[in-house]
C-alpha positions as CSV (number, residue, x, y, z in Angstrom):
1,X,8.4,-3.9,13.0
2,X,10.4,-7.2,12.5
3,X,12.1,-8.9,15.6
4,X,15.9,-9.6,15.6
5,X,17.5,-12.8,16.4
6,X,18.5,-13.8,20.0
7,X,21.9,-12.3,21.1
8,X,21.9,-9.8,18.3
9,X,23.8,-6.6,19.0
10,X,22.9,-4.7,15.8
11,X,19.7,-4.1,14.0
12,X,20.8,-5.2,10.4
13,X,19.1,-7.2,7.6
14,X,21.0,-10.2,8.7
15,X,19.9,-9.9,12.2
16,X,16.1,-10.0,11.5
17,X,14.7,-13.3,12.8
18,X,11.4,-13.2,10.7
19,X,9.2,-10.8,8.8
20,X,6.1,-9.9,10.6
21,X,5.3,-6.5,9.0
22,X,5.5,-4.5,5.9
23,X,4.9,-0.8,5.9
24,X,5.0,2.6,4.3
25,X,6.4,6.0,5.5
26,X,4.3,8.7,3.9
27,X,5.4,12.3,3.9
28,X,4.5,14.5,1.0
29,X,0.9,14.0,-0.2
30,X,0.1,11.4,2.6
31,X,-3.6,12.1,2.3
32,X,-3.6,11.3,-1.4
33,X,-1.5,8.3,-0.8
34,X,-3.9,6.9,1.9
35,X,-6.9,7.5,-0.4
36,X,-5.1,5.7,-3.2
37,X,-4.4,2.6,-0.9
38,X,-8.1,2.5,0.1
39,X,-9.4,2.8,-3.4
40,X,-6.7,0.8,-5.3
41,X,-8.8,-2.4,-5.4
42,X,-5.8,-4.6,-5.2
43,X,-3.9,-3.6,-2.0
44,X,-5.1,-5.2,1.3
45,X,-6.6,-3.1,3.9
46,X,-3.8,-1.8,6.3
47,X,-3.7,-3.2,9.9
48,X,-2.7,0.2,11.2
49,X,-2.4,3.8,10.0
50,X,-0.2,6.0,12.3
51,X,-0.6,9.6,12.5
52,X,3.1,10.5,13.1
53,X,2.9,14.3,12.7
54,X,0.7,16.8,10.8
55,X,-0.4,15.3,7.5
56,X,2.2,12.5,7.7
57,X,1.5,8.9,8.1
58,X,3.1,5.4,8.5
59,X,1.0,2.4,7.1
60,X,1.5,-1.1,8.4
61,X,0.3,-4.5,7.2
62,X,0.9,-7.7,9.3
63,X,2.3,-10.5,7.2
64,X,3.4,-14.1,7.4
65,X,5.6,-16.5,5.4
66,X,7.7,-13.8,3.5
67,X,11.4,-14.2,3.1
68,X,13.7,-11.2,3.6
69,X,14.2,-10.6,0.0
70,X,10.5,-11.0,-0.8
71,X,9.7,-8.6,2.0
72,X,12.2,-5.9,0.7
73,X,10.8,-6.2,-2.9
74,X,7.4,-5.8,-1.6
75,X,8.4,-2.7,0.5
76,X,10.0,-1.0,-2.5
77,X,7.0,-1.8,-4.6
78,X,4.5,-0.4,-2.2
79,X,6.8,2.8,-1.8
80,X,6.9,3.2,-5.5
81,X,3.1,2.6,-5.9
82,X,1.9,5.0,-3.2
83,X,4.7,7.6,-3.3
84,X,6.3,6.4,0.1
85,X,9.7,7.1,1.3
86,X,12.1,4.9,-0.7
87,X,14.7,5.2,2.1
88,X,12.2,3.4,4.5
89,X,12.2,0.2,2.6
90,X,14.5,-1.8,4.7
91,X,13.3,-4.7,6.9
92,X,15.0,-3.6,10.0
93,X,13.1,-0.3,10.1
94,X,11.8,1.1,13.3
95,X,8.6,3.1,13.2
96,X,7.0,5.6,15.5
97,X,5.4,4.3,18.6
98,X,1.7,5.3,19.5
99,X,1.3,7.4,22.7
100,X,4.8,8.8,22.3
101,X,5.5,12.4,21.2
102,X,7.3,13.2,17.8
103,X,9.5,16.1,18.6
104,X,11.3,16.2,15.2
105,X,9.5,19.4,14.2
106,X,8.8,22.7,16.1
107,X,5.5,21.6,17.3
108,X,5.2,18.5,19.6
109,X,2.9,15.8,18.0
110,X,1.3,12.9,19.9
111,X,1.5,9.8,17.7
112,X,-1.6,7.7,17.5
113,X,-2.5,4.5,15.5
114,X,-5.8,3.7,13.9
115,X,-6.4,0.0,13.7
116,X,-8.4,-1.0,10.6
117,X,-8.2,-4.9,10.7
118,X,-6.8,-7.9,12.5
119,X,-6.0,-9.7,9.2
120,X,-2.7,-11.4,8.5
121,X,-1.6,-11.3,4.9
122,X,0.6,-13.4,2.6
123,X,2.7,-12.6,-0.4
124,X,-0.1,-13.6,-2.7
125,X,-2.4,-11.0,-1.2
126,X,-0.3,-8.1,-2.7
127,X,0.0,-6.9,-6.2
128,X,3.0,-5.1,-7.8
129,X,2.0,-1.8,-9.4
130,X,4.9,0.2,-10.8
131,X,4.5,3.6,-12.6
132,X,3.6,1.8,-15.8
133,X,0.9,-0.9,-16.3
134,X,3.4,-3.2,-18.2
135,X,5.3,-3.9,-14.9
136,X,4.8,-7.4,-13.2
137,X,1.5,-7.4,-11.4
138,X,1.8,-10.1,-8.9
139,X,4.8,-10.7,-6.6
140,X,4.1,-14.5,-6.3
141,X,3.6,-15.2,-9.9
142,X,7.2,-16.2,-10.7
143,X,7.3,-18.5,-7.6
144,X,3.9,-20.0,-7.6
145,X,2.4,-19.9,-11.1
146,X,-0.1,-22.7,-10.4
147,X,-1.3,-21.4,-7.0
148,X,-3.2,-18.3,-7.7
149,X,-6.1,-17.8,-5.4
150,X,-9.7,-18.4,-6.7
151,X,-11.2,-15.4,-8.3
152,X,-7.8,-14.0,-9.6
153,X,-8.7,-10.9,-11.5
154,X,-8.5,-10.7,-15.2
155,X,-6.2,-8.3,-17.1
156,X,-9.1,-5.9,-17.7
157,X,-9.6,-5.8,-14.0
158,X,-6.0,-5.1,-13.4
159,X,-6.1,-2.3,-15.8
160,X,-9.2,-0.8,-14.1
161,X,-7.5,-1.2,-10.7
162,X,-4.2,0.5,-12.2
163,X,-6.4,3.4,-13.6
164,X,-8.1,4.0,-10.2
165,X,-4.8,4.1,-8.4
166,X,-3.1,6.4,-10.9
167,X,-6.1,8.7,-10.8
168,X,-6.2,8.7,-7.0
169,X,-2.5,9.8,-6.8
170,X,-3.0,12.6,-9.2
171,X,-1.7,11.3,-12.5
172,X,-2.8,13.0,-15.8
173,X,-5.7,11.0,-17.2
174,X,-4.5,11.4,-20.7
175,X,-1.1,9.8,-19.7
176,X,-3.0,7.0,-18.0
177,X,-5.0,6.4,-21.1
178,X,-1.8,6.3,-23.2
179,X,0.0,3.9,-21.0
180,X,-3.0,1.5,-20.9
181,X,-3.5,1.7,-24.6
182,X,0.1,1.0,-25.3
183,X,0.1,-2.0,-23.1
184,X,-3.1,-3.4,-24.7
185,X,-2.2,-2.5,-28.3
186,X,-1.7,-6.2,-29.3
187,X,-4.8,-7.6,-27.9
188,X,-7.5,-4.9,-28.3
189,X,-9.0,-3.9,-31.8
190,X,-9.2,-0.3,-30.6
191,X,-6.9,0.0,-27.6
192,X,-7.2,3.8,-27.2
193,X,-11.0,3.5,-26.9
194,X,-10.6,0.6,-24.4
195,X,-8.2,2.6,-22.3
196,X,-10.4,5.7,-22.4
197,X,-13.4,3.7,-21.3
198,X,-11.4,2.1,-18.5
199,X,-10.2,5.5,-17.2
200,X,-13.7,6.9,-17.6
201,X,-15.1,4.1,-15.4
202,X,-12.4,4.4,-12.9
203,X,-13.1,8.1,-12.6
204,X,-16.7,7.4,-12.0
205,X,-15.9,4.8,-9.3
206,X,-13.5,7.1,-7.4
207,X,-16.2,9.9,-7.4
208,X,-18.6,7.5,-5.6
209,X,-16.1,6.5,-2.9
210,X,-16.9,8.3,0.5
211,X,-14.3,9.9,2.7
212,X,-12.4,7.3,4.9
213,X,-14.1,8.5,8.1
214,X,-17.7,8.5,6.7
215,X,-20.0,5.9,8.6
216,X,-17.1,4.9,10.8
217,X,-17.2,5.1,14.6
218,X,-13.8,5.3,16.3
219,X,-13.5,3.5,19.7
220,X,-10.7,4.5,21.8
221,X,-9.0,1.6,23.5
222,X,-7.2,1.5,26.9
223,X,-3.7,1.8,25.2
224,X,-2.8,5.6,24.9
225,X,-2.6,6.7,21.3
226,X,-4.3,3.6,19.8
227,X,-7.8,3.8,18.1
228,X,-9.8,0.8,16.8
229,X,-12.2,1.2,14.0
230,X,-15.2,-0.9,14.4
């Protein structure tokens, strides 16, 4: 995922030349995690989604301008947010190759990649969402407080996005309401009502989202195992 320096003989963090990708390794509950990524509202569209074995995926974003420490912080944040494999959050990770067979399990599985976009993302395009809403929301805030992109979302929008993500991954709605109410207790006259309304709207929005394949035609490219969505 990330190239090594010239004349390197080991794939360690120190040998990585530059950060070109961040990624997620999804095992248990991969389908729910993918749905959460697509409905989160604050996470960029992945460049590629790899089908690596039955109901397991690897998700990849192309990035530019990230330092090694920033990349690993983002990798851990994504894994925490979307229930990915925490052990697969090092910048020297090697992922599955489309067109090759995964023989890890009893049944041979041909790996394929679905391309969703050609975009290249930067640190400011990602948002940190830990398991509670009071966690820092933007990775770049501490480094670039005066360079937030135009249209940066309000706290209410962040709460709504958090509720959508938590619902999509299966969190108890009552617990989500309580987390948001606790966080907004100091700036809302009735924080519980506000949190309840936020979660109710988020549930309504999620129920309107079509399945990822709805209305999408898949065009098979020349490269074996790679599919481009157009």
